[in-house]
C-alpha positions as CSV (number, residue, x, y, z in Angstrom):
1,X,-27.8,2.4,1.5
2,X,-26.2,2.6,4.9
3,X,-25.0,5.9,6.2
4,X,-21.2,6.3,6.8
5,X,-21.5,6.0,10.6
6,X,-23.5,2.7,10.1
7,X,-21.0,1.5,7.5
8,X,-17.9,2.4,9.4
9,X,-16.2,-0.6,10.9
10,X,-18.9,-3.0,10.0
11,X,-16.3,-5.6,9.0
12,X,-14.1,-5.1,12.1
13,X,-14.2,-7.0,15.4
14,X,-13.7,-3.8,17.3
15,X,-14.4,-2.6,20.8
16,X,-18.1,-2.1,20.2
17,X,-18.5,-5.6,18.9
18,X,-16.4,-7.1,21.8
19,X,-18.5,-5.3,24.4
20,X,-21.7,-6.7,22.8
21,X,-20.5,-10.3,22.4
22,X,-18.1,-10.9,25.3
23,X,-19.0,-11.4,28.9
24,X,-18.0,-8.6,31.2
25,X,-15.2,-10.6,32.8
26,X,-13.8,-11.7,29.4
27,X,-14.0,-8.2,28.0
28,X,-12.3,-6.7,31.0
29,X,-9.5,-9.3,30.9
30,X,-9.0,-8.7,27.2
31,X,-8.9,-4.9,27.6
32,X,-6.2,-5.4,30.3
33,X,-4.2,-7.4,27.8
34,X,-4.6,-4.7,25.1
35,X,-4.0,-1.7,27.4
36,X,-1.5,-3.0,29.9
37,X,0.1,-6.1,28.3
38,X,-1.4,-8.5,30.8
39,X,-0.9,-12.2,29.9
40,X,-3.9,-13.6,28.0
41,X,-5.3,-16.7,29.7
42,X,-6.3,-19.6,27.4
43,X,-9.9,-19.5,28.8
44,X,-10.2,-15.9,27.7
45,X,-8.7,-16.7,24.3
46,X,-11.2,-19.5,23.8
47,X,-14.1,-17.2,24.7
48,X,-12.8,-14.5,22.4
49,X,-12.3,-17.0,19.6
50,X,-15.9,-18.3,19.9
51,X,-17.4,-14.8,19.7
52,X,-15.1,-13.9,16.9
53,X,-16.0,-16.9,14.9
54,X,-19.7,-16.5,15.5
55,X,-19.5,-12.8,14.4
56,X,-17.4,-13.6,11.3
57,X,-19.7,-16.4,10.1
58,X,-22.7,-14.1,10.6
59,X,-21.0,-11.6,8.3
60,X,-20.3,-14.2,5.6
61,X,-16.8,-15.4,6.5
62,X,-15.9,-19.0,5.8
63,X,-12.1,-18.9,6.5
64,X,-9.7,-17.3,8.9
65,X,-6.1,-16.3,8.4
66,X,-3.2,-14.9,10.5
67,X,-2.5,-11.7,8.6
68,X,1.1,-10.6,8.9
69,X,3.8,-8.4,7.4
70,X,6.9,-10.3,6.4
71,X,10.1,-8.6,5.1
72,X,8.7,-8.6,1.5
73,X,7.1,-5.2,2.2
74,X,3.6,-6.5,1.5
75,X,1.2,-8.6,3.7
76,X,0.9,-12.4,3.8
77,X,-2.0,-14.7,4.6
78,X,-2.7,-18.4,4.6
79,X,-6.4,-19.3,4.7
80,X,-8.0,-22.1,6.8
81,X,-11.7,-22.7,6.8
82,X,-13.8,-22.8,10.0
83,X,-15.2,-26.2,9.2
84,X,-14.7,-29.1,11.7
85,X,-16.1,-32.6,11.0
86,X,-19.3,-33.4,13.0
87,X,-20.4,-36.9,14.1
88,X,-23.2,-37.0,11.5
89,X,-20.8,-36.7,8.6
90,X,-21.5,-33.0,8.4
91,X,-19.5,-30.1,9.6
92,X,-19.7,-27.4,12.2
93,X,-18.0,-23.9,12.1
94,X,-15.5,-23.8,14.9
95,X,-12.5,-21.6,15.9
96,X,-10.4,-22.2,19.1
97,X,-8.3,-20.0,21.2
98,X,-5.2,-21.8,20.1
99,X,-6.1,-21.0,16.5
100,X,-6.6,-17.4,17.4
101,X,-3.3,-17.0,19.4
102,X,-0.8,-18.8,17.2
103,X,-0.3,-20.1,13.7
104,X,2.6,-21.8,11.8
105,X,3.3,-20.6,8.3
106,X,6.4,-21.7,6.3
107,X,9.2,-19.4,7.5
108,X,11.8,-20.5,5.0
109,X,9.8,-19.2,2.0
110,X,10.0,-15.6,3.2
111,X,13.0,-13.3,3.2
112,X,15.0,-13.7,6.4
113,X,18.5,-12.3,5.6
114,X,20.1,-15.5,6.7
115,X,18.1,-16.0,9.9
116,X,16.6,-19.2,8.4
117,X,18.1,-21.9,6.2
118,X,16.0,-23.1,3.3
119,X,15.5,-26.5,4.9
120,X,14.3,-24.9,8.2
121,X,10.7,-24.3,7.6
122,X,9.1,-23.7,11.0
123,X,7.9,-20.2,11.9
124,X,5.2,-18.8,14.1
125,X,2.5,-16.1,13.9
126,X,1.3,-14.6,17.2
127,X,-2.0,-12.6,17.6
128,X,-1.6,-8.9,18.1
129,X,-4.7,-8.0,20.2
130,X,-4.0,-4.3,19.9
131,X,-5.0,-4.4,16.2
132,X,-8.5,-5.4,15.6
133,X,-9.4,-8.4,13.5
134,X,-11.4,-7.7,10.3
135,X,-13.2,-9.5,7.5
136,X,-11.7,-9.2,4.0
137,X,-13.4,-11.1,1.1
138,X,-15.1,-13.7,3.4
139,X,-11.9,-14.3,5.4
140,X,-11.4,-13.3,9.0
141,X,-8.0,-11.6,9.1
142,X,-6.2,-11.7,12.5
143,X,-3.3,-9.2,12.6
144,X,-0.2,-11.1,13.9
145,X,3.5,-10.9,14.5
146,X,5.7,-13.3,12.7
147,X,8.8,-14.9,14.2
148,X,11.3,-17.7,13.5
149,X,11.6,-21.0,15.4
150,X,14.4,-19.4,17.4
151,X,12.2,-16.4,18.3
152,X,13.8,-13.8,15.9
153,X,11.4,-11.3,14.4
154,X,10.8,-12.0,10.7
155,X,8.3,-9.2,10.2
156,X,7.8,-5.4,10.4
157,X,5.1,-5.4,13.1
158,X,7.2,-6.9,16.0
159,X,10.1,-4.3,15.9
160,X,7.5,-1.5,15.5
161,X,5.7,-2.7,18.7
162,X,9.0,-3.0,20.4
163,X,10.0,0.6,19.4
164,X,6.7,1.9,20.7
165,X,7.3,0.2,24.0
166,X,10.8,1.6,24.2
167,X,9.6,5.2,23.6
168,X,6.8,4.8,26.1
169,X,9.2,3.5,28.7
170,X,11.6,6.5,28.4
171,X,8.9,9.1,28.0
172,X,7.2,7.9,31.2
173,X,10.5,8.5,33.0
174,X,10.4,12.1,31.8
175,X,6.8,12.7,32.7
176,X,7.3,11.3,36.2
177,X,10.1,13.9,36.7
178,X,7.6,16.6,35.9
179,X,5.3,15.2,38.6
180,X,2.8,13.4,36.3
181,X,1.6,10.3,38.1
182,X,-1.6,9.7,36.2
183,X,-0.3,8.7,32.8
184,X,0.1,5.0,32.3
185,X,1.7,4.9,28.9
186,X,2.8,7.1,26.0
187,X,1.9,6.3,22.4
188,X,3.1,7.5,19.0
189,X,0.4,8.4,16.5
190,X,0.8,8.5,12.8
191,X,-1.2,9.8,9.9
192,X,0.4,8.7,6.6
193,X,-0.7,10.6,3.5
194,X,-0.7,8.2,0.5
195,X,0.1,9.4,-3.0
196,X,-0.6,7.2,-6.1
197,X,-1.2,7.2,-9.8
198,X,-4.3,5.9,-11.7
199,X,-3.9,4.9,-15.4
200,X,-6.0,2.9,-17.8
201,X,-5.7,-0.8,-17.3
202,X,-5.8,-1.7,-21.0
203,X,-2.8,0.6,-21.6
204,X,-1.0,-0.8,-18.6
205,X,-1.3,-4.3,-20.0
206,X,0.6,-3.2,-23.1
207,X,3.7,-2.2,-21.2
208,X,6.0,-4.9,-19.9
209,X,7.9,-2.4,-17.8
210,X,4.8,-1.5,-15.8
211,X,3.8,-5.1,-15.4
212,X,7.2,-6.3,-14.3
213,X,8.6,-3.4,-12.3
214,X,5.7,-1.0,-11.5
215,X,7.4,1.9,-13.4
216,X,8.0,3.0,-16.9
217,X,11.6,2.3,-18.0
218,X,11.2,4.1,-21.3
219,X,9.2,7.1,-22.3
220,X,9.8,10.4,-24.1
221,X,8.4,13.5,-22.3
222,X,5.1,14.5,-23.8
223,X,4.4,18.1,-25.1
224,X,2.4,18.7,-21.9
225,X,3.3,17.4,-18.4
226,X,2.6,19.2,-15.1
227,X,3.9,22.6,-16.3
228,X,0.6,24.4,-16.0
229,X,-0.1,23.2,-12.5
230,X,-3.7,22.5,-13.7
231,X,-4.1,19.1,-12.1
232,X,-3.3,19.9,-8.5
233,X,-6.6,20.2,-6.5
234,X,-8.4,20.3,-9.8
235,X,-11.9,18.9,-10.4
236,X,-11.7,15.2,-10.1
237,X,-12.6,13.3,-13.3
238,X,-15.8,11.1,-13.1
239,X,-14.0,7.8,-13.6
240,X,-11.5,8.7,-10.8
241,X,-14.3,10.0,-8.6
242,X,-16.1,6.7,-9.0
243,X,-13.0,4.9,-7.9
244,X,-12.5,7.2,-4.9
245,X,-16.1,6.7,-3.8
246,X,-15.8,2.9,-3.8
247,X,-12.4,3.0,-2.2
248,X,-13.7,5.2,0.7
249,X,-16.6,2.7,1.3
250,X,-14.3,-0.3,1.3
251,X,-11.9,1.5,3.7
252,X,-14.6,2.7,6.0
253,X,-16.0,-0.8,6.3
254,X,-12.6,-1.9,7.6
255,X,-12.5,0.9,10.1
256,X,-9.8,2.9,8.2
257,X,-10.2,6.6,8.8
258,X,-10.0,7.7,5.1
259,X,-10.5,11.5,5.3
260,X,-9.0,13.6,2.5
261,X,-8.9,13.0,-1.2
262,X,-7.6,15.2,-4.1
263,X,-5.7,15.4,-7.3
264,X,-2.0,15.7,-6.8
265,X,0.5,17.8,-8.9
266,X,1.3,15.4,-11.7
267,X,-1.3,14.3,-14.3
268,X,-3.0,11.1,-13.2
269,X,-1.7,11.5,-9.6
270,X,-3.9,11.6,-6.6
271,X,-3.7,11.5,-2.8
272,X,-5.6,9.9,0.1
273,X,-5.0,11.0,3.7
274,X,-6.3,9.3,6.9
275,X,-7.0,10.6,10.4
276,X,-4.2,9.9,13.0
277,X,-4.2,6.6,14.9
278,X,-1.5,4.7,16.8
279,X,1.6,3.8,14.8
280,X,0.9,0.1,14.9
281,X,-2.7,0.4,13.7
282,X,-1.7,3.1,11.2
283,X,0.8,0.7,9.7
284,X,-1.7,-2.1,9.4
285,X,-4.3,0.3,7.9
286,X,-1.8,1.7,5.4
287,X,-0.9,-1.8,4.2
288,X,-4.6,-2.5,3.8
289,X,-5.1,0.8,2.0
290,X,-2.5,0.0,-0.6
291,X,-3.9,-3.5,-1.2
292,X,-7.5,-2.2,-1.5
293,X,-6.5,0.7,-3.8
294,X,-5.2,-1.9,-6.3
295,X,-8.2,-4.1,-6.1
296,X,-10.8,-1.3,-6.4
297,X,-8.8,0.2,-9.3
298,X,-9.1,-3.0,-11.3
299,X,-12.9,-3.0,-10.9
300,X,-12.9,0.3,-12.7
301,X,-10.6,-0.9,-15.4
302,X,-7.8,1.2,-13.9
303,X,-4.4,0.3,-12.5
304,X,-3.1,1.9,-9.3
305,X,0.6,2.6,-9.5
306,X,2.3,2.9,-6.1
307,X,5.9,3.1,-7.4
308,X,7.8,6.1,-6.1
309,X,8.7,7.3,-9.7
310,X,6.5,5.6,-12.3
311,X,7.1,8.4,-14.8
312,X,10.4,10.3,-15.4
313,X,10.0,14.1,-15.7
314,X,6.9,14.4,-13.5
315,X,6.4,14.2,-9.8
316,X,6.9,11.0,-8.0
317,X,4.8,9.6,-5.1
318,X,5.6,9.4,-1.4
319,X,3.6,9.2,1.8
320,X,4.1,12.0,4.4
321,X,4.5,10.3,7.7
322,X,2.9,12.7,10.2
323,X,4.2,11.6,13.6
324,X,3.4,12.8,17.1
325,X,3.6,11.6,20.8
326,X,0.7,11.5,23.1
327,X,-0.2,10.2,26.6
328,X,-3.0,7.6,27.1
329,X,-4.9,10.5,28.7
330,X,-5.0,12.3,25.3
331,X,-2.3,15.0,25.9
332,X,-0.1,15.7,22.8
333,X,3.4,16.1,24.1
334,X,4.4,18.0,21.0
335,X,1.7,20.6,21.4
336,X,3.5,24.0,22.2
337,X,0.5,25.6,23.8
338,X,-0.1,29.3,23.8
339,X,3.3,30.1,25.2
340,X,5.8,27.4,24.1
341,X,8.7,29.3,25.5
342,X,7.2,28.8,29.0
343,X,6.3,25.2,28.4
344,X,9.4,23.4,29.7
345,X,8.0,19.9,29.2
346,X,7.2,20.6,25.5
347,X,10.6,22.1,25.0
348,X,12.3,19.1,26.5
349,X,10.4,16.7,24.2
350,X,11.1,19.0,21.2
351,X,14.8,19.1,21.9
352,X,14.8,15.3,22.4
353,X,13.4,14.9,18.8
354,X,16.0,17.4,17.5
355,X,18.8,15.4,19.2
356,X,17.4,12.1,17.9
357,X,17.2,13.3,14.3
358,X,20.7,14.7,14.4
359,X,22.4,11.8,16.0
360,X,20.5,9.1,14.0
361,X,20.0,10.9,10.7
362,X,21.5,8.0,8.9
363,X,18.9,5.6,10.4
364,X,16.1,7.8,9.3
365,X,17.6,8.0,5.8
366,X,18.1,4.2,5.5
367,X,14.6,3.5,6.8
368,X,13.2,4.9,3.5
369,X,16.0,3.6,1.2
370,X,14.7,1.6,-1.7
371,X,15.5,1.4,-5.4
372,X,12.3,3.2,-6.2
373,X,12.7,6.0,-3.7
374,X,16.3,6.7,-5.0
375,X,14.6,8.1,-8.1
376,X,12.3,10.4,-6.1
377,X,14.4,11.9,-3.3
378,X,15.9,15.2,-4.3
379,X,13.5,15.8,-7.2
380,X,11.2,18.8,-7.3
381,X,8.4,17.0,-5.4
382,X,10.4,15.4,-2.6
383,X,12.9,16.4,0.1
384,X,16.6,15.9,-0.6
385,X,18.4,12.7,0.6
386,X,20.1,14.9,3.3
387,X,18.1,14.7,6.5
388,X,17.4,18.1,8.2
389,X,14.7,19.6,10.4
390,X,12.4,22.5,9.9
391,X,11.1,24.2,13.1
392,X,9.8,27.5,11.8
393,X,10.6,31.1,12.8
394,X,9.0,31.1,16.3
395,X,10.3,27.9,17.7
396,X,13.8,28.7,16.2
397,X,13.7,32.1,17.9
398,X,12.7,30.5,21.2
399,X,15.6,28.0,21.0
400,X,17.9,30.9,20.1
401,X,16.8,32.8,23.2
402,X,17.4,29.8,25.4
403,X,20.8,29.1,23.9
404,X,21.9,32.7,24.3
405,X,20.3,33.2,27.7
406,X,18.4,36.2,26.5
407,X,14.7,37.0,27.1
408,X,12.3,35.8,24.4
409,X,10.5,38.9,23.2
410,X,7.9,36.9,21.2
411,X,6.6,37.5,17.8
412,X,3.5,39.5,17.0
413,X,0.8,37.4,15.5
414,X,0.1,39.3,12.3
415,X,-3.4,39.4,10.8
416,X,-3.9,38.2,7.3
417,X,-6.4,40.2,5.3
418,X,-7.7,38.6,2.2
419,X,-8.7,41.8,0.4
420,X,-12.5,41.3,0.4
421,X,-14.9,42.2,3.2
422,X,-17.0,39.0,2.6
423,X,-14.0,36.8,3.5
424,X,-13.1,36.0,7.1
425,X,-10.1,37.4,8.9
426,X,-7.9,35.0,10.8
427,X,-4.6,34.8,12.6
428,X,-1.9,33.3,10.4
429,X,0.1,30.3,11.7
430,X,3.4,31.3,13.3
431,X,5.3,29.3,10.7
432,X,4.7,28.5,7.0
433,X,5.1,24.9,5.9
434,X,8.4,23.9,4.3
435,X,7.7,21.3,1.7
436,X,11.5,20.8,1.0
437,X,12.3,19.7,4.5
438,X,12.6,16.0,5.2
439,X,11.5,16.4,8.9
440,X,9.3,19.4,9.5
441,X,7.4,20.6,12.6
442,X,3.9,21.4,11.6
443,X,2.1,22.8,14.6
444,X,1.9,19.8,17.0
445,X,3.6,17.0,15.0
446,X,6.5,16.3,12.8
447,X,6.0,15.4,9.1
448,X,8.6,13.0,7.8
449,X,8.3,13.5,4.1
450,X,10.9,11.0,2.8
451,X,8.9,7.8,3.0
452,X,8.2,6.2,-0.4
453,X,4.7,5.6,-1.7
454,X,5.0,1.8,-1.9
455,X,7.0,1.4,1.3
456,X,5.7,0.2,4.7
457,X,5.6,3.0,7.2
458,X,6.8,0.6,9.9
459,X,10.4,1.0,9.0
460,X,10.4,4.8,9.3
461,X,8.5,4.8,12.5
462,X,10.7,2.1,14.1
463,X,13.7,4.3,13.6
464,X,12.0,7.5,14.7
465,X,10.6,5.9,17.8
466,X,13.9,4.3,18.7
467,X,16.0,7.4,18.1
468,X,13.7,9.5,20.2
469,X,13.6,6.8,22.9
470,X,17.4,7.0,23.1
471,X,17.4,10.8,23.4
472,X,14.7,10.6,26.2
473,X,16.8,7.9,28.0
474,X,19.8,10.2,28.0
475,X,17.8,13.1,29.3
476,X,16.1,11.0,32.0
477,X,19.4,9.6,33.2
478,X,20.7,13.1,33.5
479,X,17.7,14.7,35.2
480,X,17.2,11.8,37.6
481,X,20.7,12.4,38.9
482,X,20.3,16.2,39.2
483,X,20.4,17.9,42.6
484,X,18.4,20.9,41.3
485,X,15.9,19.6,38.7
486,X,14.9,23.1,37.4
487,X,18.4,24.4,37.0
488,X,19.6,21.2,35.3
489,X,16.5,21.2,33.0
490,X,17.4,24.6,31.7
491,X,21.0,23.8,31.2
492,X,20.2,20.5,29.5
493,X,17.9,22.1,27.0
494,X,20.4,24.8,26.3
495,X,23.3,22.4,25.9
496,X,21.4,20.2,23.4
497,X,20.2,23.2,21.4
498,X,23.9,24.1,20.9
499,X,25.0,20.5,20.3
500,X,22.4,19.8,17.6
501,X,21.7,23.1,16.0
502,X,23.3,21.9,12.7
503,X,20.3,19.7,11.9
504,X,17.9,22.7,12.0
505,X,17.5,24.2,8.6
506,X,14.5,26.4,7.7
507,X,15.6,27.3,4.2
508,X,15.1,25.9,0.7
509,X,16.3,22.3,0.6
510,X,16.2,22.3,-3.2
511,X,18.8,25.1,-3.5
512,X,22.1,23.8,-4.9
513,X,24.1,25.6,-2.2
514,X,22.3,23.5,0.5
515,X,24.2,20.3,-0.3
516,X,27.5,22.0,0.1
517,X,26.5,23.8,3.3
518,X,25.0,20.6,4.8
519,X,28.0,18.4,4.1
520,X,31.0,20.8,4.2
521,X,29.9,23.3,6.8
522,X,27.4,21.4,9.0
523,X,28.8,17.9,8.6
524,X,25.5,16.3,7.9
525,X,25.3,12.9,6.1
526,X,24.6,12.8,2.4
527,X,23.5,9.3,1.4
528,X,22.1,9.7,-2.1
529,X,21.5,6.0,-2.9
530,X,20.2,2.9,-1.2
531,X,23.6,1.1,-1.0
532,X,25.1,4.3,0.6
533,X,22.4,4.4,3.2
534,X,21.9,0.7,4.1
535,X,25.5,0.1,5.1
536,X,25.1,2.7,7.9
537,X,22.8,0.4,9.9
538,X,25.9,-1.7,10.6
539,X,27.7,1.2,12.4
540,X,28.5,0.0,15.9
541,X,26.7,3.1,17.5
542,X,23.5,2.3,15.6
543,X,23.6,-1.4,16.5
544,X,24.3,-0.6,20.1
545,X,21.3,1.8,20.4
546,X,18.8,-0.5,18.7
547,X,19.9,-3.5,20.8
548,X,19.9,-1.4,24.0
549,X,16.2,-0.6,23.6
550,X,15.4,-4.2,22.5
551,X,14.0,-3.1,19.2
552,X,16.3,-5.5,17.3
553,X,18.9,-8.0,18.3
554,X,22.1,-7.7,16.4
555,X,21.4,-10.7,14.3
556,X,18.0,-9.2,13.4
557,X,19.7,-6.0,12.3
558,X,22.2,-7.9,10.1
559,X,19.4,-10.0,8.6
560,X,17.5,-6.8,7.6
561,X,20.6,-5.4,6.1
562,X,21.0,-8.5,3.9
563,X,17.3,-8.6,3.1
564,X,17.1,-4.9,2.0
565,X,20.4,-5.0,0.1
566,X,19.2,-8.2,-1.7
567,X,15.9,-6.6,-2.5
568,X,17.7,-3.6,-4.1
569,X,19.9,-5.8,-6.2
570,X,17.0,-8.0,-7.4
571,X,14.8,-5.0,-8.1
572,X,17.3,-3.2,-10.3
573,X,18.3,-6.4,-12.0
574,X,14.7,-7.1,-13.0
575,X,14.4,-3.5,-14.3
576,X,17.6,-3.8,-16.4
577,X,16.7,-7.2,-17.9
578,X,13.2,-5.9,-18.7
579,X,14.8,-2.9,-20.5
580,X,16.9,-5.3,-22.6
581,X,13.9,-7.5,-23.4
582,X,11.7,-4.5,-24.4
583,X,14.5,-3.0,-26.5
584,X,15.2,-6.2,-28.4
585,X,11.7,-7.6,-28.8
586,X,9.6,-4.4,-29.1
587,X,11.6,-1.2,-29.8
588,X,14.2,-2.5,-32.2
589,X,11.7,-4.4,-34.4
590,X,9.3,-1.4,-34.4
591,X,12.0,1.2,-35.3
592,X,13.6,-1.1,-37.9
593,X,10.3,-1.8,-39.6
594,X,9.5,1.9,-39.7
595,X,13.0,2.6,-41.1
596,X,12.4,-0.2,-43.7
597,X,9.0,1.3,-44.7
598,X,10.6,4.7,-45.1
599,X,13.4,3.2,-47.3
600,X,10.8,1.4,-49.4
601,X,8.8,4.5,-49.8
602,X,11.8,6.5,-50.8
603,X,12.8,3.9,-53.4
604,X,9.3,4.0,-54.8
605,X,9.3,7.8,-55.1
606,X,12.8,7.8,-56.7
607,X,11.8,5.1,-59.2
608,X,8.7,7.1,-60.2
609,X,10.6,10.4,-60.5
610,X,14.5,10.1,-60.4
611,X,14.7,13.9,-59.9
612,X,13.1,13.7,-56.3
613,X,15.8,14.2,-53.7
614,X,13.7,12.8,-50.8
615,X,16.0,14.7,-48.4
616,X,13.6,14.3,-45.4
617,X,13.4,10.5,-45.8
618,X,17.2,10.3,-46.3
619,X,18.0,12.2,-43.1
620,X,15.4,10.3,-41.1
621,X,16.5,6.9,-42.4
622,X,20.1,7.8,-41.5
623,X,19.1,8.9,-38.0
624,X,17.0,5.9,-37.4
625,X,19.7,3.5,-38.6
626,X,22.2,5.1,-36.2
627,X,19.7,4.8,-33.4
628,X,19.0,1.2,-34.2
629,X,22.7,0.4,-34.0
630,X,23.1,2.4,-30.8
631,X,20.1,0.7,-29.1
632,X,21.4,-2.7,-30.1
633,X,24.9,-2.0,-28.8
634,X,23.5,-0.4,-25.6
635,X,21.3,-3.4,-24.9
636,X,24.3,-5.8,-25.3
637,X,26.4,-3.6,-23.0
638,X,23.6,-3.4,-20.3
639,X,23.1,-7.2,-20.4
640,X,26.8,-7.8,-19.9
641,X,27.0,-5.2,-17.1
642,X,24.2,-6.8,-15.2
643,X,25.8,-10.2,-15.4
644,X,29.3,-8.9,-14.4
645,X,29.0,-9.7,-10.6
646,X,26.1,-12.1,-10.6
647,X,26.3,-14.5,-7.7
648,X,28.6,-12.4,-5.7
649,X,27.9,-10.9,-2.3
650,X,24.8,-8.6,-2.2
651,X,26.9,-5.6,-1.1
652,X,29.3,-6.0,-4.0
653,X,26.4,-6.3,-6.4
654,X,24.6,-3.3,-5.0
655,X,27.6,-1.0,-5.4
656,X,28.2,-2.3,-8.9
657,X,24.6,-1.5,-9.7
658,X,25.0,2.0,-8.2
659,X,28.3,2.7,-10.1
660,X,27.8,0.9,-13.4
661,X,24.4,-0.7,-14.1
662,X,22.3,2.4,-13.5
663,X,24.4,4.4,-15.9
664,X,24.1,1.8,-18.6
665,X,20.3,1.7,-18.1
666,X,20.2,5.5,-18.5
667,X,22.2,5.3,-21.8
668,X,19.9,2.7,-23.2
669,X,16.8,4.7,-22.2
670,X,18.1,7.9,-23.7
671,X,18.6,6.2,-27.1
672,X,15.1,4.5,-27.0
673,X,13.4,7.7,-25.9
674,X,15.0,9.6,-28.8
675,X,13.8,6.9,-31.2
676,X,10.3,7.3,-29.9
677,X,10.3,11.0,-30.9
678,X,11.1,10.3,-34.5
679,X,9.1,7.1,-35.0
680,X,5.6,7.3,-36.4
681,X,3.0,7.1,-33.6
682,X,1.2,4.1,-35.1
683,X,4.5,2.2,-35.3
684,X,5.5,2.7,-31.6
685,X,4.9,-0.7,-29.9
686,X,3.4,0.5,-26.6
687,X,1.4,3.5,-25.1
688,X,3.4,6.7,-24.7
689,X,3.6,9.0,-21.7
690,X,1.0,11.3,-23.1
691,X,-1.5,8.4,-23.5
692,X,-0.8,7.0,-20.1
693,X,-0.9,10.3,-18.2
694,X,-3.9,11.8,-19.9
695,X,-5.8,8.6,-20.8
696,X,-8.2,8.4,-17.9
């Protein structure tokens, strides 16, 4: 068996492979395209395509595809073989530079939010040379951007690349003001921690709600859930360990830096965390990771659930988006150093992020707004829907000192003693972690904890990059016009600390008093549901900022609004109709049959001995009969409620769902879950929570 270093990246046409297979001139030209955005000449593209094809065929590939990320939230691919007819009626394996650079999938069949009419089919994919090609199941996958015939972005990669360019452009202006002439570009790096559930596949296939929606729509709480905290970081079960081992190997072959694995808090919940890489590649890798998780799970007769809240009453799943800024020379611009209060450049970038999060808190919130994530945010395992920032005691004290123009006395680094001589002593971090904070500083990066487990990380990073780029633009404009740079720098940092202090909250985000303080005292936005959040993208200030930095055009913004709102409506409609179907075709027949069996048994007992009161059966039959009637009526009510605004504008439907449909769904679920608790186990029509959560 190959060692991990030998295995790592063996299915990737990476820099090592390019160095070995391309001529020096071609390699140098391609690197200039990757690093500096130089135009790619067709002759270079042809040489790269030849080498790529030869390498792919040697590694078992027969087809190629332009692998892209449409607005569906998952990836897309259309496979073409390498075969080309030869004069002797045979074929040769061939791949041209034109095939490498561009492709033409059907654009009308993907969500466009009105950018494309159904009869307008033409769309284009364009090679992204900054993300390496890779082989997946005998197919050479070429990461690409996806745009319409008119040039509008129809994917998640293109705006992400634009946002990275926008931030780099503005950050470079700041670095030049500090006298840095060596840095050529600034990049954002991301490490997304991925949470997921593993359940038995045979049980999964018995539940229509999991098959159709990815989450359980019914389910009474089992006697044991996560109360004992005995799953978190516990010993990994052999079946799960076998899955993790194969998953790691598959990811490593694709050059994905899978690093950490462990059990999460909820039963059957686990986490995988990678090493940091650039935002664009991290997004590509995370999409691949989710896809491969599902495939590997099936090979172990498991199902990987990536829904944000697959089980009510236990923790849901997110992905913590660890975000930082660095120069191409390897300097982390969010690293405080030993004396952060003396590091003016760090403080300026820090305050820029504070300003960005405060001014564009609604964009951060809407970037993670989905029907699934609405069930997770604000619960005990996820931050609240109100965006705030955690900086910790030391950085907050530094900002306080700057704001008040008082000397910073510093904080003594206290030693932590563990109470046993054999254990090492170490300096504790200057701040603890705050798991309730949506946007927390964690040493040299920010952890954006609101992203849902099934969501693309592109959306969140587009908004973070864009908002920070805008803050840096404002700072650069100000400082470039200053007569005294140092004096203006001090005042600028001080002014922005005062202006944006409201977004900094180091306390408990789960405390009930926080919502009142955040909204009534601090004036922060509280956008609890997806419809509440999505409409904010149409605010003129948000449109103006995103268009200014060329991250989106206005028509692209409006198209994404329509796409996401439509997705919300369709997702919840499917859930509601699935509930109606399960209630009528599975739950009601099961409960009715059990009730009939009880009645028959009671009659038989009474006939045998007229003196038997059978009070237990009598009470249970009465309760089940009432539940049957209630479930039947609730299913009818829900079905009618779903149909009430069908065919109307997506926004109208979305707010109707928020205000009416979700409530009717909750009412139907409550009745069905109660019925489960009083129906014999062998009569219930599908696996219960206890079986699903503890069945692996």
